[in-house]
N, C-alpha and C positions, 0 to 999 in steps of 0.2 A: 112740743113738736113731736107727731107720731113719726116712730121710725123702726124699722125691723132691726132692732138690736139685739146683737148676742154678746157684745163684748162688755167691758167694764169701763166706767168712766169717772176718772179722779181728777179733781181740780185742787190746785193749791194757791192759797190767797194771802195776802198780807201787805203792810205798807212797804214803800222803798227801803230796803236794807233789812228786811225781815228773814231773809236767807231762803225765801220760797224757791228761787231758781235754783241754788245749789241742791236743796233738797230735792226739788222735782227730778234733776238730773241724775242725782244718786239714787231716788227711787227708780228710775228708768233702767239704770245698770243693774240694779238688784234684780228687778223682773226679768230682764233678758237673761242674766245668768241661770235664773231658774227655769228657764225655757218657755217663758211666756212672750208671746208676739206682742211687741209693745210700740205703740206710736206716741211720740212727744210733739205737742205743738204749744206755741206761745201766742199772747195777744198783748198789744197789737201784733199782726202779722206781718209777713214781708211783702203783701199784696199792696195794690195800688192805694187802698184807703189806709193801711197801717203804715206806708211810707209818708203818706200825708199827715199822718199824726205825729210821726216821728219828726218830721219836718218843723211841724209848728211847735213840738215840744221843746225846743232848743231856746226860744224866747217866751218870757211871760207876757200874757196880754196878747199874743198873736192870734188867739180864737176865742169867740164867746163861748161858755159853757153848753150853750144849745148847740153850736155848731161842732164841738167836740163830741157831745152826745150822738150827734147824726153820724159823724165820721166812725166811732166805735161800733155804733149799730150796723153801719154798712158792712164795716171789716168784719164783725162776728157772723153775719149772714152768709159771707162768703165762706168763713172758715167752717161753719156748721155744715154747709152744702158740699164742699170741696174736700174737706180734711175728716172733721169729726165724725160726721154721719157715716161715709162710707169706712172708715176704718173701724166702727162700732159693728156695722153690718157685716164685717168680715170677721168678727168674733175676737177682735185684738182689745189689748188694754189701752187705753187713751189716757194719757197724763197730759194735762194742761196747764201751763203756767200763765194764770190770771183769766178770769171769764167775766161773765155780767155783774158778779158781786164787786168787782174793783171798779165798775162803771158806777154802780149805784153808791159806793163808798167816795170815790174821786169826784165825781160831778155833783153827788149829793151834798158833799162837802163845799161846794161853789154855790149852792142854793137851790139847786134843782130838786123836786120832788122825789124822795127816794122811791117811794110805792109806786109811782107813774114810771119811773126808770125800770123797776122791776118788771112791771107788767108789758111794758114796750119789749123787753127781751123774752120773756117768757111766752110771749105769743108765737115764737119761732126757735127759740133755743132747745136744744136737748138737756132734760134735766139729767146732773151729774147723780153719780152713785153716792159719792164721797165727795165732801168739800172740806179741806182742811185749812184753817185759818192760822197763820204763825203771828204770835202776838209780841210786839216789842214797842217799847215807847219810842215817840219820833226822834228824840234826841239821840237815843241809842242807834235808831235806825240810819239818821244822818251820818253819826260817825262811822258806821260801817261802810258807807258809800263814798266817803270823803275824796279818796283816791281814784274815783272814776275818771277816766278820760273824757267822757262825755257826760255832761250833767244836763237833766231834764228841768230848765227853769219854770215849765209849766206846773210843775207838780211837787218840786223838792224844796219846800219852804217849811220850817217847824210849826209855825202856828196853823199852816194848812194841813199838815200831816197829822197833828193832834185831832183834828176834827174828822180826818179820813179815819183814823183809828178807832175812834168813837163810834162811828157806822159800823165797822168791821166787827168790833165787840159786841154789837147788837144784833148780829145776823145769828138767827135761829132757825130750825126748821129740821126735817128728816134728813140724817146724813150729814150735818153740819157739825164739825168738830173743831174745838179751838186748843191750840197747843202752846206752850210757853216756848218762844221762839229765843228767848234769852239764853237757855241752857247749852250747853257743849254741843257741837254739832253732832257729835256722833250718838248723844242722848237723843236730840230731836229726831234723828233718823230712825232710830229704834222705835220711838213713839209713833211715827208715821207709819213704820211698817207693821206694827201691831194693828193698827186701824185698818191698814190696807189687806193684810194676810187673811183677815176674818172673812173678807168678801171675795177672795179669790177661788176660782173654780179649783177642782183637783189638778194637782201639779202633772204637766205633760210628762212622758216618759220617753226615754231613748230607745229605738229599736237597736239590733245588733248593728245595723248598717250606719249607725251614728245619727239617724234621722229623727226627728221629733214624731212621736205618735200620739194621740189623744188616749186617755184611759177609757176603757170599755165600762 
């Protein structure tokens, strides 16, 4: 999707329990501490389609894979138009927790054609500069989220997550990086920062008045 982008677009992906949300939030804090204007978004969003996805996710079998796909695509179109695109045009660093790669993995693991899902999304989605896939096995991922108050019956089954993980592990392309999510949280964070830092523009400097100014 064409956009007058000036910012940097980073996506974190992985199965449930991979640690991506924790790492995404840590990355946002680190970027902001270093003076980069940063926006953090998640999918599904809190918009009307995202709320419907979450409602259906409480109970397995509440929606067909095709219905899920349609909801995710609609939610993503809104997110791109209202949040991601404007933030990039403003020159911000955008960190996104899940994108269409998750749709490929989760709906693909339910039998939908992964290539078709990708084409459908890439017809409108803004291409990320960096996609970080945190890899953990399904059993370890489920063990990490065992204490969640709200469980997503639609997506959190070990046999299903094994298939989801397989699709994630097969993702390839420019800017796609796979990291071992089983390592210590701080080690994973350092590995993510190493990937991100290489893409960042010159670090903003502080003026005498304490305001950020762009390097000349």
